[in-house]
C-alpha positions in Angstrom: 0.0 -0.1 -0.1 1.4 3.4 -0.9 2.0 6.0 1.7 2.0 9.8 1.5 5.3 9.9 3.5 7.0 7.6 0.7 6.2 10.6 -1.6 7.1 13.5 0.6 10.2 12.0 1.4 10.8 11.0 -2.4 9.9 15.2 -3.4 12.2 16.4 -0.6 15.1 14.1 -1.7 14.6 15.4 -5.2 14.4 19.1 -4.3 17.4 18.8 -1.8 19.7 17.1 -4.7 22.3 19.0 -6.9 21.1 17.7 -9.9 17.7 18.7 -9.8 17.2 21.0 -6.8 19.8 23.5 -7.2 18.0 26.4 -8.3 15.0 25.7 -6.1 17.7 25.6 -2.9 19.7 28.7 -4.1 16.4 30.6 -4.3 15.2 29.6 -0.8 18.6 30.1 0.6 18.5 33.8 -0.5 14.9 34.2 1.2 16.4 32.4 4.7 19.3 35.0 4.6 16.4 37.8 5.6 15.1 35.5 8.5 17.9 34.1 9.8 20.9 36.4 9.6 22.0 37.8 12.5 21.1 41.5 11.2 17.7 40.1 10.5 16.9 39.0 13.9 14.0 41.8 14.5 13.1 42.3 18.1 11.5 45.7 18.1 9.0 46.5 15.2 8.3 50.0 16.7 11.6 50.9 14.8 11.3 52.1 11.2 13.9 50.4 10.2 12.9 47.0 11.2 9.5 47.5 9.6 11.6 48.5 6.4 13.1 44.9 6.8 9.7 43.3 7.2 8.8 45.2 4.0 11.9 43.9 2.4 11.3 40.1 3.2 7.8 40.3 1.7 9.1 42.2 -1.2 11.4 39.4 -2.1 9.1 36.7 -1.1 6.7 38.4 -3.6 9.2 38.5 -6.4 10.6 35.0 -6.2 6.9 33.3 -5.8 5.4 35.7 -8.2 2.6 36.4 -6.0 2.3 39.7 -7.5 1.3 41.7 -4.7 3.7 44.6 -5.4 3.2 44.6 -8.9 -0.5 44.4 -9.3 -2.0 46.5 -6.5 -1.0 50.0 -5.1 0.5 50.0 -1.4 -0.2 46.0 -1.0 3.0 45.3 0.6 2.8 48.4 2.9 -0.8 47.6 4.3 0.5 44.2 5.0 3.5 45.6 7.0 1.4 47.8 9.0 -1.2 45.0 9.7 1.7 42.8 11.0 3.0 45.6 13.2 -0.6 45.8 14.7 -0.4 42.1 15.6 3.2 41.7 17.0 6.2 43.9 18.1 8.7 41.2 17.2 9.8 38.1 14.9 9.4 35.8 18.3 5.8 37.2 18.8 4.8 36.8 15.4 6.3 33.3 15.1 4.4 31.8 17.9 1.1 33.6 16.6 1.6 31.8 13.3 2.2 28.4 14.8 -0.6 28.8 17.4 -3.1 29.5 14.3 -2.1 26.6 12.5 -3.0 24.2 15.5 -6.5 25.6 15.1 -7.3 28.0 12.3 -10.2 30.2 12.9 -10.8 34.0 11.9 -11.0 35.1 15.3 -7.4 34.5 15.5 -5.0 37.4 15.0 -3.3 35.7 12.0 -6.7 34.4 11.0 -7.7 38.1 10.7 -4.5 38.7 8.5 -5.7 36.1 5.8 -9.3 37.5 5.7 -8.3 40.9 5.4 -7.6 42.8 2.1 -4.7 45.0 1.2 -4.0 47.6 -1.3 -6.1 48.7 -4.0 -6.4 48.7 -7.9 -8.4 51.2 -10.0 -10.9 48.3 -10.8 -11.1 47.4 -7.2 -10.5 50.0 -4.6 -11.3 47.8 -1.4 -8.2 45.8 -2.3 -7.2 42.0 -2.5 -6.5 39.1 0.0 -2.8 38.1 0.3 -3.2 34.7 1.4 -0.4 33.3 -0.8 2.0 35.7 0.3 1.4 35.9 4.0 1.6 31.9 4.3 4.7 32.2 2.6 6.0 34.6 5.2 4.9 32.5 8.0 6.6 29.1 6.3 10.1 31.1 6.3 9.3 32.9 9.7 8.7 29.7 11.4 11.3 27.8 9.6 9.0 25.7 7.8 6.3 25.0 10.6 3.7 26.8 8.9 2.2 25.5 5.7 2.3 27.6 2.4 -1.0 28.1 0.6 -0.9 28.9 -3.2 -2.4 27.8 -6.5 -0.7 24.4 -6.4 -1.8 23.6 -2.9 -5.4 24.6 -3.6 -5.4 22.8 -6.9 -3.8 19.5 -5.8 -4.2 19.0 -2.0 -7.9 17.4 -2.2 -6.7 14.8 -5.1 -3.7 13.8 -2.9 -5.9 13.2 0.2 -8.2 11.0 -2.2 -5.3 9.1 -3.5 -4.0 8.3 0.0 -7.5 8.1 1.3 -7.0 4.4 2.7 -4.6 5.4 5.1 -5.8 5.2 8.7 -5.1 9.0 9.4 -7.5 9.9 6.5 -10.4 7.4 6.6 -12.8 8.9 9.1 -12.0 12.7 8.6 -14.6 14.7 6.8 -13.0 17.6 5.4 -13.9 21.0 6.6 -14.8 23.6 3.9 -17.1 26.0 5.5 -14.7 28.9 5.1 -13.4 29.3 1.8 -10.4 31.1 3.1 -9.4 29.3 6.2 -10.9 26.0 5.8 -7.9 25.4 3.4 -5.4 25.7 6.5 -7.5 23.2 8.3 -7.4 20.7 5.4 -3.6 21.2 4.8 -3.3 20.6 8.6 -5.2 17.3 8.0 -3.1 16.3 5.1 -0.1 16.9 7.3 -0.9 14.6 10.2 0.6 11.4 9.3 3.8 13.4 7.9 4.3 16.1 10.7 6.5 18.1 8.4 5.2 21.2 6.5 8.3 21.4 4.6 8.1 18.0 2.9 4.7 18.6 2.5 5.2 21.6 0.4 7.9 20.0 -1.5 5.1 17.3 -2.4 2.7 20.0 -3.4 4.9 22.3 -5.3 6.8 19.4 -7.2 3.3 18.1 -8.0 2.1 21.0 -9.3 5.2 21.9 -11.4 5.2 18.6 -13.3 1.5 18.8 -13.8 1.8 22.2 -15.6 4.9 20.9 -17.4 6.9 23.8 -15.7 10.6 22.5 -15.2 12.4 26.0 -15.0 13.1 25.5 -11.5 13.6 21.6 -11.4 16.1 21.3 -14.0 19.4 22.9 -14.8 19.7 25.2 -17.6 21.6 22.8 -19.9 18.8 20.1 -19.4 16.1 22.3 -19.4 17.0 23.5 -23.0 17.3 20.0 -24.0 13.8 19.5 -23.1 12.4 22.3 -24.3 13.8 21.7 -27.6 12.2 18.4 -27.7 9.0 19.7 -26.8 9.0 22.2 -29.7 9.3 19.4 -32.0 6.6 17.2 -30.5 3.1 17.3 -31.4 2.1 17.3 -27.5 1.9 20.0 -25.3 4.9 20.6 -22.3 2.5 19.1 -19.7 1.7 16.1 -21.8 5.3 15.5 -23.3 6.8 13.7 -20.6 3.9 10.8 -20.9 3.6 10.7 -24.8 7.1 10.6 -25.9 8.6 7.5 -26.7 12.2 8.9 -26.3 14.1 7.7 -23.3 13.9 10.5 -20.5 17.0 9.3 -18.5 19.2 11.6 -19.9 17.3 14.6 -18.7 15.3 13.1 -15.4 17.1 11.2 -12.4 15.5 8.0 -11.7 13.7 9.7 -8.4 12.2 12.3 -10.8 10.8 9.6 -13.3 9.3 7.9 -10.4 7.7 11.0 -9.2 6.5 12.0 -12.7 4.6 8.7 -12.8 3.0 9.5 -9.5 2.0 12.8 -10.6 0.3 11.3 -13.9 -1.9 9.2 -11.3 -2.9 12.3 -9.5 -3.8 14.3 -12.4 -5.9 11.4 -14.0 -7.8 11.1 -10.7 -11.4 12.0 -11.0 -12.3 15.1 -9.1 
């Protein structure tokens, strides 16, 4: 019987390898510097320069993860900084709030209010837009991966993965909550994490699943191998997301055995009926 922890470990192994995880790891290490370096230990948000560092962190994450808060709305990052400053005065305080929230996600919690609040504005939407993806990523790095990321890949594939592994004892008798469209996702991810107890590896699983399902290998393969793959796709009669399944050419010169195994797993997830 297949277990979810086998594939979370496999995805973590792939993204931790020098062959296929280098770009992913490099990007993540750059973000980590703004949370773990000595000069980035923020203990007094009342100081303007520390609030500017919160802004720098959010801006970097927004850029690397393409959450587009800064580029698609006015004053969005500044609004988030102000809201963070209202609920905590230091990294330690905010870290505790994130960890406390994920134990029992609800909209009355200080962090829960961050996720249902709108930030910034656009000409077509003066009331602003929620920033769940960016704020969850901030919590992920602030807590050193003890908080889950919620993004488009998590939303799209977490239910399918739960369904695929539904025979596991941890999932069999659980009724998935969806009463609140914004916060129930955190409850569902918490359930998915229950047999793993590792949000970093769970994020690896969901992120890698989403990337492969979309045929997006830009942060998985190195430059040389990615160019070879793109060249082959351009000559093929199928789309980038389908190429690895429709080609008759061997893939071992591009993908490691571990990644080939994971690609086969993703195909099963994609083919599941909703």
